[in-house]
N, CA, C and O atoms as a Maestro MAE file, in Angstrom:
{
 s_m_m2io_version
 :::
 2.0.0
}

f_m_ct {
 s_m_title
 :::
 protein
 m_atom[284] {
  # First column is atom index #
  i_m_mmod_type
  r_m_x_coord
  r_m_y_coord
  r_m_z_coord
  i_m_residue_number
  s_m_chain_name
  s_m_pdb_residue_name
  s_m_pdb_atom_name
  i_m_atomic_number
  :::
  1 25 -3.934 9.195 22.152 1 A "MET " " N  " 7
  2 3 -2.632 9.215 21.548 1 A "MET " " CA " 6
  3 2 -2.250 7.785 21.160 1 A "MET " " C  " 6
  4 15 -2.408 6.858 21.954 1 A "MET " " O  " 8
  5 25 -1.753 7.614 19.953 2 A "THR " " N  " 7
  6 3 -1.312 6.297 19.511 2 A "THR " " CA " 6
  7 2 0.135 6.098 19.898 2 A "THR " " C  " 6
  8 15 0.812 7.050 20.285 2 A "THR " " O  " 8
  9 25 0.610 4.891 19.800 3 A "GLY " " N  " 7
  10 3 1.998 4.612 20.130 3 A "GLY " " CA " 6
  11 2 2.898 4.629 18.909 3 A "GLY " " C  " 6
  12 15 4.035 4.164 18.988 3 A "GLY " " O  " 8
  13 25 2.429 5.150 17.779 4 A "SER " " N  " 7
  14 3 3.176 5.059 16.539 4 A "SER " " CA " 6
  15 2 4.530 5.752 16.598 4 A "SER " " C  " 6
  16 15 5.462 5.316 15.922 4 A "SER " " O  " 8
  17 25 4.667 6.804 17.373 5 A "ALA " " N  " 7
  18 3 5.955 7.486 17.476 5 A "ALA " " CA " 6
  19 2 6.972 6.601 18.188 5 A "ALA " " C  " 6
  20 15 8.171 6.704 17.931 5 A "ALA " " O  " 8
  21 25 6.507 5.740 19.072 6 A "GLU " " N  " 7
  22 3 7.401 4.867 19.815 6 A "GLU " " CA " 6
  23 2 7.602 3.525 19.135 6 A "GLU " " C  " 6
  24 15 8.666 2.920 19.267 6 A "GLU " " O  " 8
  25 25 6.604 3.052 18.415 7 A "SER " " N  " 7
  26 3 6.673 1.740 17.786 7 A "SER " " CA " 6
  27 2 6.673 1.876 16.267 7 A "SER " " C  " 6
  28 15 5.629 2.144 15.674 7 A "SER " " O  " 8
  29 25 7.823 1.697 15.632 8 A "PRO " " N  " 7
  30 3 7.865 1.800 14.175 8 A "PRO " " CA " 6
  31 2 7.060 0.673 13.539 8 A "PRO " " C  " 6
  32 15 6.813 -0.359 14.163 8 A "PRO " " O  " 8
  33 25 6.663 0.880 12.318 9 A "ALA " " N  " 7
  34 3 5.860 -0.109 11.608 9 A "ALA " " CA " 6
  35 2 6.755 -1.244 11.118 9 A "ALA " " C  " 6
  36 15 7.298 -1.191 10.015 9 A "ALA " " O  " 8
  37 25 6.898 -2.255 11.945 10 A "THR " " N  " 7
  38 3 7.634 -3.454 11.556 10 A "THR " " CA " 6
  39 2 6.747 -4.651 11.859 10 A "THR " " C  " 6
  40 15 5.765 -4.539 12.594 10 A "THR " " O  " 8
  41 25 7.098 -5.791 11.289 11 A "GLU " " N  " 7
  42 3 6.341 -6.999 11.607 11 A "GLU " " CA " 6
  43 2 7.026 -7.808 12.699 11 A "GLU " " C  " 6
  44 15 6.634 -8.945 12.962 11 A "GLU " " O  " 8
  45 25 8.039 -7.240 13.335 12 A "PHE " " N  " 7
  46 3 8.778 -7.942 14.376 12 A "PHE " " CA " 6
  47 2 8.005 -7.949 15.686 12 A "PHE " " C  " 6
  48 15 7.245 -7.021 15.964 12 A "PHE " " O  " 8
  49 25 8.194 -8.988 16.491 13 A "PRO " " N  " 7
  50 3 7.477 -9.057 17.774 13 A "PRO " " CA " 6
  51 2 7.932 -7.960 18.729 13 A "PRO " " C  " 6
  52 15 9.085 -7.531 18.697 13 A "PRO " " O  " 8
  53 25 7.031 -7.523 19.561 14 A "ARG " " N  " 7
  54 3 7.344 -6.472 20.538 14 A "ARG " " CA " 6
  55 2 8.410 -6.902 21.521 14 A "ARG " " C  " 6
  56 15 9.066 -6.064 22.141 14 A "ARG " " O  " 8
  57 25 8.585 -8.200 21.666 15 A "THR " " N  " 7
  58 3 9.543 -8.716 22.639 15 A "THR " " CA " 6
  59 2 10.991 -8.377 22.294 15 A "THR " " C  " 6
  60 15 11.870 -8.532 23.142 15 A "THR " " O  " 8
  61 25 11.264 -7.914 21.064 16 A "ILE " " N  " 7
  62 3 12.642 -7.521 20.743 16 A "ILE " " CA " 6
  63 2 12.987 -6.185 21.372 16 A "ILE " " C  " 6
  64 15 14.161 -5.833 21.488 16 A "ILE " " O  " 8
  65 25 11.966 -5.435 21.780 17 A "GLY " " N  " 7
  66 3 12.192 -4.149 22.423 17 A "GLY " " CA " 6
  67 2 11.966 -2.983 21.474 17 A "GLY " " C  " 6
  68 15 12.180 -3.093 20.267 17 A "GLY " " O  " 8
  69 25 11.537 -1.886 22.032 18 A "THR " " N  " 7
  70 3 11.225 -0.693 21.248 18 A "THR " " CA " 6
  71 2 12.455 -0.114 20.573 18 A "THR " " C  " 6
  72 15 12.405 0.265 19.403 18 A "THR " " O  " 8
  73 25 13.561 -0.044 21.308 19 A "VAL " " N  " 7
  74 3 14.784 0.535 20.744 19 A "VAL " " CA " 6
  75 2 15.284 -0.317 19.580 19 A "VAL " " C  " 6
  76 15 15.643 0.218 18.531 19 A "VAL " " O  " 8
  77 25 15.310 -1.638 19.757 20 A "ALA " " N  " 7
  78 3 15.769 -2.518 18.693 20 A "ALA " " CA " 6
  79 2 14.872 -2.386 17.465 20 A "ALA " " C  " 6
  80 15 15.373 -2.301 16.344 20 A "ALA " " O  " 8
  81 25 13.568 -2.368 17.660 21 A "ALA " " N  " 7
  82 3 12.642 -2.231 16.531 21 A "ALA " " CA " 6
  83 2 12.865 -0.900 15.815 21 A "ALA " " C  " 6
  84 15 12.881 -0.845 14.586 21 A "ALA " " O  " 8
  85 25 13.034 0.158 16.582 22 A "ARG " " N  " 7
  86 3 13.254 1.482 15.987 22 A "ARG " " CA " 6
  87 2 14.559 1.517 15.190 22 A "ARG " " C  " 6
  88 15 14.593 2.033 14.072 22 A "ARG " " O  " 8
  89 25 15.614 0.976 15.757 23 A "GLU " " N  " 7
  90 3 16.910 0.994 15.075 23 A "GLU " " CA " 6
  91 2 16.919 0.104 13.836 23 A "GLU " " C  " 6
  92 15 17.513 0.460 12.818 23 A "GLU " " O  " 8
  93 25 16.268 -1.042 13.917 24 A "LEU " " N  " 7
  94 3 16.164 -1.900 12.730 24 A "LEU " " CA " 6
  95 2 15.416 -1.176 11.619 24 A "LEU " " C  " 6
  96 15 15.837 -1.203 10.463 24 A "LEU " " O  " 8
  97 25 14.308 -0.530 11.965 25 A "ALA " " N  " 7
  98 3 13.530 0.213 10.971 25 A "ALA " " CA " 6
  99 2 14.353 1.357 10.395 25 A "ALA " " C  " 6
  100 15 14.280 1.624 9.195 25 A "ALA " " O  " 8
  101 25 15.130 2.033 11.223 26 A "ALA " " N  " 7
  102 3 15.967 3.135 10.752 26 A "ALA " " CA " 6
  103 2 17.021 2.658 9.748 26 A "ALA " " C  " 6
  104 15 17.481 3.426 8.902 26 A "ALA " " O  " 8
  105 25 17.394 1.384 9.856 27 A "HIS " " N  " 7
  106 3 18.364 0.803 8.930 27 A "HIS " " CA " 6
  107 2 17.685 0.090 7.764 27 A "HIS " " C  " 6
  108 15 18.349 -0.568 6.963 27 A "HIS " " O  " 8
  109 25 16.363 0.220 7.669 28 A "GLY " " N  " 7
  110 3 15.633 -0.351 6.531 28 A "GLY " " CA " 6
  111 2 15.127 -1.765 6.723 28 A "GLY " " C  " 6
  112 15 14.646 -2.382 5.773 28 A "GLY " " O  " 8
  113 25 15.225 -2.287 7.927 29 A "TYR " " N  " 7
  114 3 14.751 -3.645 8.205 29 A "TYR " " CA " 6
  115 2 13.392 -3.566 8.895 29 A "TYR " " C  " 6
  116 15 13.312 -3.247 10.081 29 A "TYR " " O  " 8
  117 25 12.337 -3.856 8.159 30 A "THR " " N  " 7
  118 3 10.993 -3.805 8.731 30 A "THR " " CA " 6
  119 2 10.225 -5.110 8.547 30 A "THR " " C  " 6
  120 15 9.163 -5.295 9.141 30 A "THR " " O  " 8
  121 25 10.754 -6.007 7.733 31 A "ARG " " N  " 7
  122 3 10.096 -7.286 7.472 31 A "ARG " " CA " 6
  123 2 11.097 -8.423 7.649 31 A "ARG " " C  " 6
  124 15 12.304 -8.229 7.502 31 A "ARG " " O  " 8
  125 25 10.592 -9.591 7.963 32 A "PHE " " N  " 7
  126 3 11.478 -10.739 8.152 32 A "PHE " " CA " 6
  127 2 12.290 -11.031 6.901 32 A "PHE " " C  " 6
  128 15 13.447 -11.439 7.000 32 A "PHE " " O  " 8
  129 25 11.707 -10.829 5.729 33 A "GLU " " N  " 7
  130 3 12.428 -11.073 4.477 33 A "GLU " " CA " 6
  131 2 13.666 -10.192 4.376 33 A "GLU " " C  " 6
  132 15 14.674 -10.603 3.800 33 A "GLU " " O  " 8
  133 25 13.600 -8.978 4.934 34 A "HIS " " N  " 7
  134 3 14.756 -8.079 4.907 34 A "HIS " " CA " 6
  135 2 15.924 -8.664 5.692 34 A "HIS " " C  " 6
  136 15 17.083 -8.442 5.340 34 A "HIS " " O  " 8
  137 25 15.628 -9.401 6.743 35 A "LEU " " N  " 7
  138 3 16.675 -9.945 7.607 35 A "LEU " " CA " 6
  139 2 17.441 -11.087 6.949 35 A "LEU " " C  " 6
  140 15 18.531 -11.434 7.405 35 A "LEU " " O  " 8
  141 25 16.901 -11.673 5.897 36 A "THR " " N  " 7
  142 3 17.593 -12.772 5.221 36 A "THR " " CA " 6
  143 2 18.782 -12.265 4.406 36 A "THR " " C  " 6
  144 15 19.601 -13.059 3.942 36 A "THR " " O  " 8
  145 25 18.879 -10.950 4.229 37 A "ALA " " N  " 7
  146 3 19.977 -10.366 3.458 37 A "ALA " " CA " 6
  147 2 21.097 -9.844 4.350 37 A "ALA " " C  " 6
  148 15 22.061 -9.258 3.859 37 A "ALA " " O  " 8
  149 25 20.973 -10.054 5.658 38 A "VAL " " N  " 7
  150 3 21.955 -9.524 6.600 38 A "VAL " " CA " 6
  151 2 22.313 -10.611 7.613 38 A "VAL " " C  " 6
  152 15 21.483 -11.449 7.965 38 A "VAL " " O  " 8
  153 25 23.563 -10.580 8.073 39 A "SER " " N  " 7
  154 3 23.983 -11.575 9.068 39 A "SER " " CA " 6
  155 2 23.616 -11.126 10.476 39 A "SER " " C  " 6
  156 15 23.427 -9.936 10.730 39 A "SER " " O  " 8
  157 25 23.519 -12.071 11.373 40 A "ALA " " N  " 7
  158 3 23.252 -11.762 12.771 40 A "ALA " " CA " 6
  159 2 24.356 -10.856 13.322 40 A "ALA " " C  " 6
  160 15 24.085 -9.944 14.102 40 A "ALA " " O  " 8
  161 25 25.590 -11.111 12.915 41 A "LYS " " N  " 7
  162 3 26.722 -10.300 13.375 41 A "LYS " " CA " 6
  163 2 26.545 -8.843 12.949 41 A "LYS " " C  " 6
  164 15 26.839 -7.933 13.725 41 A "LYS " " O  " 8
  165 25 26.072 -8.616 11.735 42 A "SER " " N  " 7
  166 3 25.841 -7.250 11.256 42 A "SER " " CA " 6
  167 2 24.740 -6.572 12.053 42 A "SER " " C  " 6
  168 15 24.832 -5.380 12.349 42 A "SER " " O  " 8
  169 25 23.708 -7.311 12.399 43 A "LEU " " N  " 7
  170 3 22.624 -6.729 13.200 43 A "LEU " " CA " 6
  171 2 23.125 -6.349 14.587 43 A "LEU " " C  " 6
  172 15 22.732 -5.317 15.133 43 A "LEU " " O  " 8
  173 25 23.986 -7.174 15.153 44 A "LEU " " N  " 7
  174 3 24.536 -6.873 16.481 44 A "LEU " " CA " 6
  175 2 25.394 -5.613 16.470 44 A "LEU " " C  " 6
  176 15 25.590 -4.990 17.514 44 A "LEU " " O  " 8
  177 25 25.900 -5.236 15.315 45 A "ALA " " N  " 7
  178 3 26.720 -4.028 15.201 45 A "ALA " " CA " 6
  179 2 25.867 -2.757 15.221 45 A "ALA " " C  " 6
  180 15 26.399 -1.657 15.364 45 A "ALA " " O  " 8
  181 25 24.555 -2.904 15.078 46 A "ILE " " N  " 7
  182 3 23.660 -1.747 15.119 46 A "ILE " " CA " 6
  183 2 23.420 -1.375 16.571 46 A "ILE " " C  " 6
  184 15 22.982 -2.204 17.369 46 A "ILE " " O  " 8
  185 25 23.707 -0.131 16.908 47 A "HIS " " N  " 7
  186 3 23.500 0.342 18.273 47 A "HIS " " CA " 6
  187 2 22.033 0.153 18.661 47 A "HIS " " C  " 6
  188 15 21.139 0.585 17.933 47 A "HIS " " O  " 8
  189 25 21.786 -0.483 19.788 48 A "GLY " " N  " 7
  190 3 20.427 -0.703 20.258 48 A "GLY " " CA " 6
  191 2 19.870 -2.075 19.931 48 A "GLY " " C  " 6
  192 15 18.793 -2.437 20.404 48 A "GLY " " O  " 8
  193 25 20.597 -2.847 19.121 49 A "VAL " " N  " 7
  194 3 20.169 -4.207 18.775 49 A "VAL " " CA " 6
  195 2 21.121 -5.168 19.478 49 A "VAL " " C  " 6
  196 15 22.299 -5.261 19.134 49 A "VAL " " O  " 8
  197 25 20.588 -5.877 20.465 50 A "GLY " " N  " 7
  198 3 21.431 -6.756 21.260 50 A "GLY " " CA " 6
  199 2 21.183 -8.231 21.001 50 A "GLY " " C  " 6
  200 15 20.355 -8.602 20.168 50 A "GLY " " O  " 8
  201 25 21.913 -9.065 21.728 51 A "PRO " " N  " 7
  202 3 21.800 -10.515 21.551 51 A "PRO " " CA " 6
  203 2 20.380 -11.058 21.746 51 A "PRO " " C  " 6
  204 15 19.965 -11.974 21.036 51 A "PRO " " O  " 8
  205 25 19.638 -10.501 22.698 52 A "LYS " " N  " 7
  206 3 18.275 -10.989 22.924 52 A "LYS " " CA " 6
  207 2 17.404 -10.734 21.703 52 A "LYS " " C  " 6
  208 15 16.664 -11.620 21.275 52 A "LYS " " O  " 8
  209 25 17.483 -9.543 21.140 53 A "ALA " " N  " 7
  210 3 16.679 -9.220 19.956 53 A "ALA " " CA " 6
  211 2 17.064 -10.116 18.789 53 A "ALA " " C  " 6
  212 15 16.196 -10.612 18.072 53 A "ALA " " O  " 8
  213 25 18.359 -10.325 18.596 54 A "VAL " " N  " 7
  214 3 18.819 -11.159 17.487 54 A "VAL " " CA " 6
  215 2 18.378 -12.607 17.691 54 A "VAL " " C  " 6
  216 15 18.000 -13.283 16.734 54 A "VAL " " O  " 8
  217 25 18.426 -13.081 18.935 55 A "ARG " " N  " 7
  218 3 17.969 -14.456 19.216 55 A "ARG " " CA " 6
  219 2 16.493 -14.608 18.889 55 A "ARG " " C  " 6
  220 15 16.092 -15.570 18.233 55 A "ARG " " O  " 8
  221 25 15.685 -13.658 19.347 56 A "ILE " " N  " 7
  222 3 14.243 -13.716 19.096 56 A "ILE " " CA " 6
  223 2 13.966 -13.649 17.596 56 A "ILE " " C  " 6
  224 15 13.146 -14.409 17.080 56 A "ILE " " O  " 8
  225 25 14.641 -12.750 16.903 57 A "LEU " " N  " 7
  226 3 14.434 -12.632 15.462 57 A "LEU " " CA " 6
  227 2 14.872 -13.903 14.739 57 A "LEU " " C  " 6
  228 15 14.230 -14.326 13.778 57 A "LEU " " O  " 8
  229 25 15.965 -14.509 15.201 58 A "GLY " " N  " 7
  230 3 16.425 -15.773 14.609 58 A "GLY " " CA " 6
  231 2 15.407 -16.880 14.783 58 A "GLY " " C  " 6
  232 15 15.177 -17.670 13.867 58 A "GLY " " O  " 8
  233 25 14.797 -16.939 15.956 59 A "GLU " " N  " 7
  234 3 13.759 -17.949 16.216 59 A "GLU " " CA " 6
  235 2 12.551 -17.702 15.315 59 A "GLU " " C  " 6
  236 15 11.986 -18.641 14.755 59 A "GLU " " O  " 8
  237 25 12.160 -16.441 15.180 60 A "GLU " " N  " 7
  238 3 11.019 -16.103 14.318 60 A "GLU " " CA " 6
  239 2 11.320 -16.435 12.858 60 A "GLU " " C  " 6
  240 15 10.458 -16.952 12.147 60 A "GLU " " O  " 8
  241 25 12.527 -16.143 12.417 61 A "LEU " " N  " 7
  242 3 12.914 -16.486 11.046 61 A "LEU " " CA " 6
  243 2 12.828 -17.996 10.840 61 A "LEU " " C  " 6
  244 15 12.295 -18.459 9.831 61 A "LEU " " O  " 8
  245 25 13.351 -18.758 11.792 62 A "SER " " N  " 7
  246 3 13.358 -20.210 11.689 62 A "SER " " CA " 6
  247 2 11.936 -20.761 11.585 62 A "SER " " C  " 6
  248 15 11.674 -21.685 10.814 62 A "SER " " O  " 8
  249 25 11.031 -20.191 12.361 63 A "GLU " " N  " 7
  250 3 9.624 -20.632 12.318 63 A "GLU " " CA " 6
  251 2 9.008 -20.385 10.947 63 A "GLU " " C  " 6
  252 15 8.055 -21.064 10.565 63 A "GLU " " O  " 8
  253 25 9.537 -19.429 10.212 64 A "ARG " " N  " 7
  254 3 9.038 -19.094 8.879 64 A "ARG " " CA " 6
  255 2 9.831 -19.777 7.768 64 A "ARG " " C  " 6
  256 15 9.591 -19.536 6.585 64 A "ARG " " O  " 8
  257 25 10.782 -20.634 8.162 65 A "GLY " " N  " 7
  258 3 11.606 -21.324 7.182 65 A "GLY " " CA " 6
  259 2 12.669 -20.416 6.574 65 A "GLY " " C  " 6
  260 15 13.149 -20.674 5.470 65 A "GLY " " O  " 8
  261 25 13.038 -19.359 7.287 66 A "LEU " " N  " 7
  262 3 14.017 -18.397 6.813 66 A "LEU " " CA " 6
  263 2 15.214 -18.389 7.749 66 A "LEU " " C  " 6
  264 15 15.186 -19.023 8.804 66 A "LEU " " O  " 8
  265 25 16.259 -17.677 7.370 67 A "ALA " " N  " 7
  266 3 17.445 -17.557 8.225 67 A "ALA " " CA " 6
  267 2 18.190 -16.271 7.879 67 A "ALA " " C  " 6
  268 15 18.013 -15.698 6.804 67 A "ALA " " O  " 8
  269 25 19.031 -15.833 8.823 68 A "PHE " " N  " 7
  270 3 19.907 -14.707 8.549 68 A "PHE " " CA " 6
  271 2 20.880 -15.109 7.444 68 A "PHE " " C  " 6
  272 15 21.097 -16.298 7.208 68 A "PHE " " O  " 8
  273 25 21.459 -14.133 6.776 69 A "ALA " " N  " 7
  274 3 22.507 -14.399 5.792 69 A "ALA " " CA " 6
  275 2 23.738 -14.910 6.532 69 A "ALA " " C  " 6
  276 15 23.915 -14.625 7.716 69 A "ALA " " O  " 8
  277 25 24.576 -15.651 5.847 70 A "GLU " " N  " 7
  278 3 25.822 -16.132 6.454 70 A "GLU " " CA " 6
  279 2 26.772 -14.960 6.628 70 A "GLU " " C  " 6
  280 15 26.804 -14.045 5.804 70 A "GLU " " O  " 8
  281 25 27.534 -14.993 7.691 71 A "ALA " " N  " 7
  282 3 28.470 -13.882 7.982 71 A "ALA " " CA " 6
  283 2 29.572 -13.783 6.958 71 A "ALA " " C  " 6
  284 15 30.432 -12.909 7.059 71 A "ALA " " O  " 8
  :::
 }
 m_bond[283] {
  # First column is bond index #
  i_m_from
  i_m_to
  i_m_order
  :::
  1 1 2 1
  2 2 3 1
  3 3 4 2
  4 3 5 1
  5 5 6 1
  6 6 7 1
  7 7 8 2
  8 7 9 1
  9 9 10 1
  10 10 11 1
  11 11 12 2
  12 11 13 1
  13 13 14 1
  14 14 15 1
  15 15 16 2
  16 15 17 1
  17 17 18 1
  18 18 19 1
  19 19 20 2
  20 19 21 1
  21 21 22 1
  22 22 23 1
  23 23 24 2
  24 23 25 1
  25 25 26 1
  26 26 27 1
  27 27 28 2
  28 27 29 1
  29 29 30 1
  30 30 31 1
  31 31 32 2
  32 31 33 1
  33 33 34 1
  34 34 35 1
  35 35 36 2
  36 35 37 1
  37 37 38 1
  38 38 39 1
  39 39 40 2
  40 39 41 1
  41 41 42 1
  42 42 43 1
  43 43 44 2
  44 43 45 1
  45 45 46 1
  46 46 47 1
  47 47 48 2
  48 47 49 1
  49 49 50 1
  50 50 51 1
  51 51 52 2
  52 51 53 1
  53 53 54 1
  54 54 55 1
  55 55 56 2
  56 55 57 1
  57 57 58 1
  58 58 59 1
  59 59 60 2
  60 59 61 1
  61 61 62 1
  62 62 63 1
  63 63 64 2
  64 63 65 1
  65 65 66 1
  66 66 67 1
  67 67 68 2
  68 67 69 1
  69 69 70 1
  70 70 71 1
  71 71 72 2
  72 71 73 1
  73 73 74 1
  74 74 75 1
  75 75 76 2
  76 75 77 1
  77 77 78 1
  78 78 79 1
  79 79 80 2
  80 79 81 1
  81 81 82 1
  82 82 83 1
  83 83 84 2
  84 83 85 1
  85 85 86 1
  86 86 87 1
  87 87 88 2
  88 87 89 1
  89 89 90 1
  90 90 91 1
  91 91 92 2
  92 91 93 1
  93 93 94 1
  94 94 95 1
  95 95 96 2
  96 95 97 1
  97 97 98 1
  98 98 99 1
  99 99 100 2
  100 99 101 1
  101 101 102 1
  102 102 103 1
  103 103 104 2
  104 103 105 1
  105 105 106 1
  106 106 107 1
  107 107 108 2
  108 107 109 1
  109 109 110 1
  110 110 111 1
  111 111 112 2
  112 111 113 1
  113 113 114 1
  114 114 115 1
  115 115 116 2
  116 115 117 1
  117 117 118 1
  118 118 119 1
  119 119 120 2
  120 119 121 1
  121 121 122 1
  122 122 123 1
  123 123 124 2
  124 123 125 1
  125 125 126 1
  126 126 127 1
  127 127 128 2
  128 127 129 1
  129 129 130 1
  130 130 131 1
  131 131 132 2
  132 131 133 1
  133 133 134 1
  134 134 135 1
  135 135 136 2
  136 135 137 1
  137 137 138 1
  138 138 139 1
  139 139 140 2
  140 139 141 1
  141 141 142 1
  142 142 143 1
  143 143 144 2
  144 143 145 1
  145 145 146 1
  146 146 147 1
  147 147 148 2
  148 147 149 1
  149 149 150 1
  150 150 151 1
  151 151 152 2
  152 151 153 1
  153 153 154 1
  154 154 155 1
  155 155 156 2
  156 155 157 1
  157 157 158 1
  158 158 159 1
  159 159 160 2
  160 159 161 1
  161 161 162 1
  162 162 163 1
  163 163 164 2
  164 163 165 1
  165 165 166 1
  166 166 167 1
  167 167 168 2
  168 167 169 1
  169 169 170 1
  170 170 171 1
  171 171 172 2
  172 171 173 1
  173 173 174 1
  174 174 175 1
  175 175 176 2
  176 175 177 1
  177 177 178 1
  178 178 179 1
  179 179 180 2
  180 179 181 1
  181 181 182 1
  182 182 183 1
  183 183 184 2
  184 183 185 1
  185 185 186 1
  186 186 187 1
  187 187 188 2
  188 187 189 1
  189 189 190 1
  190 190 191 1
  191 191 192 2
  192 191 193 1
  193 193 194 1
  194 194 195 1
  195 195 196 2
  196 195 197 1
  197 197 198 1
  198 198 199 1
  199 199 200 2
  200 199 201 1
  201 201 202 1
  202 202 203 1
  203 203 204 2
  204 203 205 1
  205 205 206 1
  206 206 207 1
  207 207 208 2
  208 207 209 1
  209 209 210 1
  210 210 211 1
  211 211 212 2
  212 211 213 1
  213 213 214 1
  214 214 215 1
  215 215 216 2
  216 215 217 1
  217 217 218 1
  218 218 219 1
  219 219 220 2
  220 219 221 1
  221 221 222 1
  222 222 223 1
  223 223 224 2
  224 223 225 1
  225 225 226 1
  226 226 227 1
  227 227 228 2
  228 227 229 1
  229 229 230 1
  230 230 231 1
  231 231 232 2
  232 231 233 1
  233 233 234 1
  234 234 235 1
  235 235 236 2
  236 235 237 1
  237 237 238 1
  238 238 239 1
  239 239 240 2
  240 239 241 1
  241 241 242 1
  242 242 243 1
  243 243 244 2
  244 243 245 1
  245 245 246 1
  246 246 247 1
  247 247 248 2
  248 247 249 1
  249 249 250 1
  250 250 251 1
  251 251 252 2
  252 251 253 1
  253 253 254 1
  254 254 255 1
  255 255 256 2
  256 255 257 1
  257 257 258 1
  258 258 259 1
  259 259 260 2
  260 259 261 1
  261 261 262 1
  262 262 263 1
  263 263 264 2
  264 263 265 1
  265 265 266 1
  266 266 267 1
  267 267 268 2
  268 267 269 1
  269 269 270 1
  270 270 271 1
  271 271 272 2
  272 271 273 1
  273 273 274 1
  274 274 275 1
  275 275 276 2
  276 275 277 1
  277 277 278 1
  278 278 279 1
  279 279 280 2
  280 279 281 1
  281 281 282 1
  282 282 283 1
  283 283 284 2
  :::
 }
}
């Protein structure tokens, strides 16, 4: 059995958590480039996406020379 039902196809690190990855994918965010069009505050408003996930995603964006949209 594969884990595909539990882990949506995103390029985000597993450390953000399964629920956060699933909810981000459900809202159409599956790539880091998608996150540049949304603010961190907007992501926090998604049920299942918490401060830890947003912090990790922010760090990953920064490493790629990207950032969340301004609030």
